[in-house]
N, C-alpha and C positions, 0 to 999 in steps of 0.2 A: 407397520408404518403407514401413516395416512397417504393415499393416493392424490397427488395434485390433479387439478381440473383446468380445463381451459374455459375461460369466461369472458365473453365480449359483450358490448353494450350496443345495441341498434340505435341510430340517431335519433328515432322517434322517441326512444325512452330516454336519451340524453335531454331532450327538451322538456320531458315531464320532471326530470331531476332539477333542472334549472328553475322551475316555479317552486321549489321547496325552500324551507327555512335553511340558514346557515348550518344549524345543528343537524338538520335532515339530511342536508347534502353530505356532510361529514359522516354520518351513519351509513349512507350508501356506499361511501368509499370505502369505509371500513368493512362492511359486509362483503363487497366483491375482494377484497384483499383476502379476507378469512376463506371465502368460498374457493378461490384458486388455489390456497394451500390445503384445504381439507374439506370437500363439499358434504362429507358424511358427519362433520361437526354436529352433535346433537342439538346444540342450540341454534343452528340453522333451518332445522325442522324442513328439510327438502322432501317433497312429496309430490307424487303425480296427481294431476287434477282429473276427476271423473269425466267420462266422455271425450277424453283426447289422450292419443298415444304419445304425443309430443309435449304437451304443455304441462310443466310443473311450476310449483310456488316454493318460495323459501322466505325465511324471516328476516327482515332488515332490522327492525326494532320492535318495540311494544305496538305501535300503531301501523307499521307500513310492511308490505310484503312485495317481493320481486316475483314478477311472471317471467319463467325462464322456458325457451323452446330448447328441447332436447335434440343437439345436433347429431352425435355420434357418441357413444361409449362415455368419456368424461369430458365432452365438449358441450358447451351450453351458450345460449345466447339471451342476454336480458332484452326483453321486449316491452316490458310496462312495469311500472311502479302504481301499486294500488293500496289503498286503505285497508287495514285488515276486515273490515265489515263488508268491504266491497268485492273481494277476491272472487267470490262464487257467484256474484250476480253479473248477469248479462254476458256470461262466457261465450254463449251462442252468437254473440253481436260481432263477434272479431274472428277473422279468418287469416291464418299465417300460411301464406303460399308462396310458391316460386313462379316469378313472372317468366312466360314462355318466352318472351323476346329478349329481356335483359338478363335473365338468369339469376336475377336477385331476389332475396327474400322480402316480401312485402306484407305489411299489416293492414288488412282491409276492415274497415270499420263498416259494418252492415246495418248500422241504425238508419231506419227510413228518414229520408228528407221531410222534415216538418214545414208546416206553414207559420211557425211562431214569429219568424223575422220578416215575413213578406210585408213590404211597405214601410219598413223600419231600417232605421241606421243606428248602430250601438256607439255610444259616446266613446272616444279613444280613452277616456278617464275613468269610466266606470262600466259596469254591466247594465245600466240603465238605458233602456231604448227611447228614443225620442222620435217624434213624427218627422217623416221625410215628405217634403212639398215637391212636387214635380214640376220642372221648369215649363214655361210655354213655348220656349224654343229649343228644338233638339239640337244637339251636337253630335257628330260621330264619335262613336266609342274607338279606343285604338284599334287601328287597322280594319275598321269595319264601316264600309261607306253607307252613310244615311240610314242605317237601321237601329241605331241605338242613340238614346238622349243623353245629356250632358253628364248626368250623374252616373252613367254606366248601365242605365236600365234600358233595355230594348222597350218599345212601345208595349205598354202592359195593358192592352185592350182585353176587356173581359170577353169580347166576341171572338177575338182570335187567340187561341192558346194552342197552336200546333206544337207537337214535340219538337225540341230543340235540334235533334239529330236523326229525324226521321229519313233523311236522304242517304244515311249510312247504314249498312247492314251490321248485324252482329259479328259476322266473320271479318269484315273490314275493320271494326273497332279493335277487336282482339288482335288482328294481325298489327294493328297501330301500337299494340301494348296495353290496350284498357284492361283493367282487372276484370275477369269474366263475372266474378260474383256480383259485381255492380251493375251489370247490363239491365236488370229489370229496373232499378232506380234511373238509370240514365235514360231508359226509354219513356219515363214518366215525366221527365223535366220539360217544363214550358216557360220558364222565365230566366232571366239571369240570377234573380235572387237565389232561387233553387240551385242553380248551377254553381254559384259561389258558395253556398253552405256545403254542397257536397264536395267541392274543390278543397275547402279548408281541412278535410279529414280523409280525402282519397290518397292513394300513392301518388307519389310525384309524376311518374310517368302519364298515369291516368290524367291528373290534372293538367299537365303540359298539353296532352293531345285534345283534349276536350275543350279547353279554352282558346286554342289555336283553330280549331274546326269552327268554334263558335264565332271567332273573330274574323272568319271568312277565308282562312286558307283552304286550299284543296286537299284532297286526300294524297295526292302524289307529293305535294309540298311537305305537308307533316310527316309522311313516311321519310322523305329525304332529310329534313333539317331537324326533326325532333326523335324519330324511332331509330333510323339507322346509326347516328352517332352513339347509341347506347346499347345497340344489339350485340348479344354475346357472340364471341367469336367461333364457338362451336355449337351443336346441336344441345339444347337444354333438356336435361332429365327433370321433369317436374317433382321427383321424388329424391333427387340427390341434395339432400340439404348440406352434405359435408362440402360439395364443390360449390354450392350456392353461397355459403357464407364466406368463401374466399374471393368471390367475384368484386370487381368494383362497385357494381350495382347495389350491393349490400354494404350500407354506410355503416361501419361500426368502429369502435376503439377497442383495442385488445390487449394493452398492457398498463400496469399500474401507472408508469410515467405518464402516459398519454392520457389516461383517465383523470390523474391528479390536476393536469392542465386544463383539462376540459371542464372539471368542476369547479375550478378556482373562479372567484366572484371578481376578481381584479380586471377582467376585460371581457368584452361582449364577445361571445363565440361565434355569433353571425359574421362577425368581420372576416373570419378565415374559414367558414363553411364552403365547401366545394360541391356543387351539384354534379350528379353523374355524367350530364352531358358536358359539363366544362372538363371533368377528369379525362376524358378522350383527348381534348385539346391540349391538356396539360402533359399528359404522358406519351404523345405521339412523337415518333422521330420524323423529322421534316428534312428534306433535302437541301433546304436553302432558307432564307428569310421568309418569315410568316407574319400575320397579322390577324388580330381578334379585334373586331368592331363590335359596337352595340351601344344602345342608349344608355342614359344615366340609371345607376343602380342596377345593371344587369351582371355586374360581378366581374368586370375586365380586369379591375384591380386584384381581386381574389386570384383570378386565373394567373396573373402575372406573377403573384408572390409564390403560389404553388408550382409554378414553372420554375421559378428560381430554385425552390426546395429540390424539386425533381432532378434538375442539373446538377446540383451539388452533391446529391447522393450518388450519382453516376461518375463524380470525378476520382481520378486515382488520388491517393494520400500523399500529403506532403507538399501539394501546389499552394502557393499563398494567393488568396483572394483572386481566383480565376474566373469568376462570374461578376459581371458588372449589372447592377440594378440601378436605372437612372429615370428622371423624371424633369419636368421643367422647372419647377420652383422649390423653394426651401422647405417649405411647411408640408408639401407633399413628400418630400425625401425623408423628413423626420417622421411622418405618419407610415411610410413604407418600413422604416427600421423598426418601430413599434410593433408593427403587425407582424413582421417577419420574425421578431423574438418570440411573439405569442405563439406562432405557428411551428417554429422549430429549435427555438432557444439560443442560447448564445454560442454554442459550437457550430450551428448552421450559419450564424450571421458573420461569424469570424472568417468564414470563407467566401464572403460576399462584399463586393465593394458598393456601398449604397451611397450615392451622391448626385445632387442635383446639376444639370447639365452645364450651367455656366461654371460652377465650382470645379467640375471635372475639367473644363477647358483652362480655368485659371490656373489649375494645378499643372497641366501640361506645359503651359507657358513659363510658370515658375521654375520648373525642372530644367528648362533650357536657358534661364536667365534671360528671357527675352521681355523687355517692358516692366520689368519688377519694379523700376523706379517711378512708373507711372501713376497717376490716380485714375482709377475706373469711374467713368461717368454713365449714368443711368441711361438707357435707350430712349427713355422718354423724353429726355433733354436734347436729343439729337436735332429735332427741327428748330429749336431755339438757337442752338449752336450754329447751325447753318444760317440762320436768319442773322446773327450777329455778324458772322463771316462775310456774308453778302455786303451788310451796310459798311462794314470797315474797309472792304475793298473796293466798294463801288460796282460790284458787278451787278449785272441786270439781266432780264430776258428768260430768267427761270425762277419759278417760285421755290422757296426754302423747304416747303414740305415735299414737293416733288422730288428735289435733289437728296433729301434725307432719305426718302424711300427707296429711290433708285440706288443710292449708295449701300444702304443697309440690307436690301432683299437681294439686289442683283449683283452688284459688284463684290461685296463682302460676304453676301449669303452663298454665292456660287464659287467663292474663292477664285476669282478671276484674278490673275497675276499680270496681264498685260493688256495693252489697248487692244491688240488682235483678239485676244480671249473674250473681251467685251463686244466687239464687231460681232462675234459669232454666236453670242449667248443667246439663249431663249429667255424671255421675260414673262413667264406664267403669271397670270392675274394682274399685269401692270396697267393694263388698258391701253394708253396713248401709245402709239407705234412712234419709233424713231428712225430718222434717216442716218445714214452713215456720218454725214457731217455734224448731225446733232449728237450722235454717240461720242465723236471726237471731242466736241465741245465739254460735255460732261465728264469725259475720262480726265480731261486736263483740269476741270475745276475740281473734281475729287482728290486728284494728285495734290493741288496746292492747298485743299482743305485738310487734308490728312497731315501734311507738313505744319499747317497752321496749329492744328491740334498738339501735335508732337512738340513744337516749340513751347507749348504752355505746361507740357509735361502731363498731358490728359489723353486717354483713349476710352473707347466705349465697350460695352459688353460684345457688341458685335465685332468689333476689331480683335477681341480676344479670342472669340470663336474662330474667326477666320485664321488667326495666327496659329491656334492650335490644331485645326485643320490641316493646315500647310505642314507644320511640324510632324504630325503623324503620317500624314502622305509621304513626306520625304523619309522619314523613319522607316515605314513600309517598303519603299523602294530601294532603300539601301540594303535592307535585309533580304531582299529577294534572292532565293537560291539557298539560303542558310537553313539549317534544321530549325524546327520550331523553337529550341531553347539554344542559343548561341553562347558559348562560354567566352566569346570576345567581348562581351559587355551588355547585352541587352537581348531581351525576348523579341522575336520576330514580330509578335502580336502581343499587346498588353493583357488580352482576355481570351479566353476560350469560348465563352458565350456571353452575349450581351442581351438584356431583357429592358424593354423601355416601355414605361406607362405613361398615358396623356402623350401619345406620339404625335397628335395633330398639332401640338404647341412648338415643336423643335422647328429650327430653321435648316435651310440647306447646308450651311456651314457645319451645323451641329451633326447633321447627317454624314457628310463627308468625313469628319473626324472619327465617329463611330465606325464608319464602313472600314476606315484605316485600321482600327483598334482590334479587330478580329478577323481571322482568316475566313474567306469565303468557303462556305461549305456546309455540311450538314449540322443544323441547329446553331446556326450562328447568331442570327438575329430575331428575336421574338417581340412582337410590338403589340400593344393594347392602346386602343383611343377611339375617340368619336368627333369627326369632323364638324357635327352639330354643336359641339362644345368648345370649337375654336375661339379663343377669346384675344389671340394675339395674331398680327398681320403676317403669318408664315404660310405661304402657300407652296407647296414643293410637289414635284412628281418623283417619286422614289426610284422608279427604273431609270431615269436620266442621272441618278447620283450612284448607280451601281447597286441598288438594293431591289431585286426583282421578286415581289410578292404574288404575281400574278399564279392563279392556280392553288395558292397555298393561303387563302383568306377564309375566315370564317365569322359569323356574327351572331351575337347574343341578342334574344329578343324579349326575356322574361325579366321584369323588374322587380327586385326584392326589397326596393327601399320605399316607393311611395304608393298612395292608393289609386284606384282606376279614376277616381273623381279629380284628383290633381294631376294625374298623367294626361286625360283628355284635355284639361285646360293648357297644359303644357305643349301638347301637340296642336293645339289651336294656335298658339303662339307662333309656331314653327310653320304654319301652313303658308304656301305659296313661294318657298324657297328651295333651291336645288344646291345640294352639298356634294363636293368631290370625296373620292375614296382614297386619296393620297397617291394615286397612281394615273390620273388623267380620266378616270371614270367618275360615275355619279352613284350616290347611294341615298337612301331614303330611311325612314323609321317605320315603314310598313311592318305590321306584325308585331310591333313593340307592344307589351301589354304588362299587366299587373294581376296578382292573385288578391291584393288587399282591397279592402273597401272601407270607405268613410264618408264624412260629409262634404257638401260642396264647397269649393273655396269660395270666398267672398271678394266682391270688387265694389269699390266705394270710392266716390269723388268728394273733393273739398274744393272750396272758392278760393283758397290761398294755401300757401306753404305753411302759414301758422295753423290754421285749421286743420291741415293734413297731420301736423304733429300732435295735435289734440286727438285725432281719430287713432293715432298710434298708442297713445296711452289709454284711450277707451277700450282697445282691442286687448292690450296686454292686461286690463283691469278684468275684462270679460274672461280671459283665460286663468284668472287667479293671481296674476302677478308673479309668476314663476321665475326664480332668480337662480336656478341651478344649471345654467348652461344648456336648458333644452329648448330656448326660445331665441330667435335671432331676428334682426332688423336689416335687410339689405337695401341700399340706396345707390344712385348712380355716382355720386362724387364724394370726394373727401369733404368737402365744405358741407355737405348735407350730412354726412355721418357724424362731423363734430357737433352740428347743431341738434341732431336727434340725440346724442349722448348727453348734451348738456340739458335738455328738455327732460330726459328721463332722470337724471341725477337731481334736478330741481323737484321731480315729483317723489322722491325717494326710492328709484328704482336703480339699483346699481348697474351702470353701463359698462362693458368690457369690450375694448377696441380688438378687432381683427386685423393683426399686423400682417408682414411679410411671412413670418414664421407661425401664423395661425393666431387664435385668440390669446391674449396676454394672460388670462386666467380662465380656469374651467368653469368657474360660477358666474353669476350674474347674467344679464340680456347681452348677447353678443352683437356688436353693431360694426359694420364695415360696408366697403364698396363692393359692388357685385363681382369685381375681379377677384376679391379675396375669399370667396365662397367655393372656388374650385377645389373640390376634394373633401369638402366639409357636408355635413347634414345634421339636421335637428328635428324635433318632434314637431314644432310649429314654426313658421316662418312668416314674416311681414315684409313684403315688398313695398317700399314707399318711394314716392317721386317719381312713379311710372308715367311721366307726363311727355306729351309731345315737345320736343326741343331738348330734353333731358335723355330720352330713351325712344328713338335714336338722338344723338347729340345734334344740336341745330347747327353746328359749325361744318358738319359734313355737306350741307345744303349747297355750299358754293361750288361743290365738285360736280353737281347735277348736270350742268351744261358743258363745262370745260373738260371734264373726265367722267363720263357715264360710268365706266367700269370701276373706277376707283370708289365712285360714290356708292355703287352697288356692293362692293366688298366691304366698305366701312358700315354700311347699314346693315349687312348680313352679320358683321361682328357684334354689333350692338343688340341684335335679335338673339343671338347667341348668349350674350351675357344674361338677358332676361330669362331665357330657357334654362341656363344653368341655375339661376337664382330660384327659379320656381321649382326645379327638381330637387333643390336641397331639402324640402319639406317632406317629412314621413306622415303625418297625420293630418295638419291642417295648414292651409294656405290663406293668407289675406293679403290683397292688392289694393293699393291706394293711389291717387294721383290729385294733382290740382290742376285747375285749368282744363285744357283739351287732353283726354288720354293718349298714351302712346297708340300710334297706328297698329302697333303689333298686338294690342289688346281689342280683338275684332269685336264687332257689335254682338255677336253671339256671347261674348264674355261680360260686357259691360251693360247688358240690358237692365233696367232697373229691377226687373223681377228676381235677378240673381244675387241682388245686394240685400244683406240682412242688416 
């Protein structure tokens, strides 16, 4: 009887498989299925390769062979896919070793770093290299002050070619986790071009360490933030491959069901790929709430999804939807559901409540039959409603916008139930201080305004959130002292675990509701977000809301989405601003970096909005007018979005609106306001209308003298919008404006020599 075998696929081999044709991918799946059932099947032609005690080959089909690492007895690891003519070539260029730090198996490509790409950039659409023009003005590369130019190249002076890592010893590099066989090549590196070429094929930890050191991080910083999170828990035996293949650092798939999902062409596998550093964050047991931060494209959402899957797998059977996964808007919630299905299937999703935060609040209110007969008004209309109320009642002395913000952010946001509560409330980010008499006036005004709305059968999403928070807080208080599951009618808490994505966009009322929905304790709240991407006016201090994340926060710094060139431009947009960490402290994007390399973003001006729309057409034409959903145009306002869409349609280019639930269709050129781009990404992005008066909005200028703190807060929101839009681009970014460019586009970005 045939003896079955264990066959796993290394993540590196998975990436090779995804480059094959559909038929070839099917052949790989069929091969692995057959191999597991009987590796001695003569048709597989399993044989050991000469010169290696562990490396074997097997036949996939007529043209392709599998390279297998023999782990132990009937245990194999698929490490590469080769054409049959190439199986025996360059075997000495690859080393399969156990990393002494992580204990994981690494594939090390020993091919020397060449000079074939020096001074060139490869077009994203082809393998054709195009000349690269060095800019006359230098911009710092991500996390590196004054040493690198805007396109990510440190000053490539022929007279200065010092080794990049000469200040670190071999012992130090190995202790950080760098692959030892690559040390000779690392010692020869003198330019970022060579470093990036090596990084493209080096093991992940080696890449992370080298780029972090190159970007200016200290040895101690890299050891603490990059090496230690992936260090094996026990002493590593460099010859124990059986143990190595079981460690998280060896990224593998090991069963037919997982393999079939991995090889499917119906979704992009990168959307659920988990880096070993991130895995430690996902599978750690926390004593209380924790937060994972990081810049755009660093994998925060992927961490949130894997955290949900991890928590579900640890749940006892038979409990219905005990894990909540929530985010701010509808289209992000829909995307989370799609990706969680890709990650774990319908069985996993059936045990998770996936809902955006406002719909969750609405559900709580509906259960209590509170306000179900009212029409919900969008929060954007609140200032206009206040203005209408003040005109009708003849009230004066307060601006409608100020009252609207005070009511939504402080009174509703903090779920303040009495005038005394309001007198004692902190007002973070509100700017203007208020006397006790002024607070009394505002409280009375808001009471009358609320009744005015109620008489019309209307209320706002902020009111819904406040009501839901109060209901959940009352519910938790009533059930205090009861067991977790009370036969008298309700669960003490709705959820065992809560995971929040895009945490920076939630209001204080949302947080109070969530805090009451889960018992305080281990693994209760897991938050991911980036305050640099805050595009709504929600400023909170979590500790004041009963959510203490201090000492339980982590930050991701490696971007998987965009190129170093686009990243450098995006960071330049953010220069000069300070952002909070959701708990009263500050955070920045220091050390934020990318492994990807591409061409320079372009920045171009027009004399008028009409001419700028012609620039959009010209740029799309230069890109080949792709209408497959890979290109998008972001603008500041709905009116501009409508005009861009009309211009595209007039030129025969199908325009697809990005609505509150995402793009209306997957094809065409997607067009929308910058607000709509949160959570989306495209191969190429055009940002149009990046003019002063639009970004930032001209209307906020009236607060410059009367309320400086509010002016600064509104200006920061508009800067974040531009940052979010810029970081949606994976390969190419074009920015246009008419009249005066936005002040966020610094002179380093808009110099004529950077315009193509």
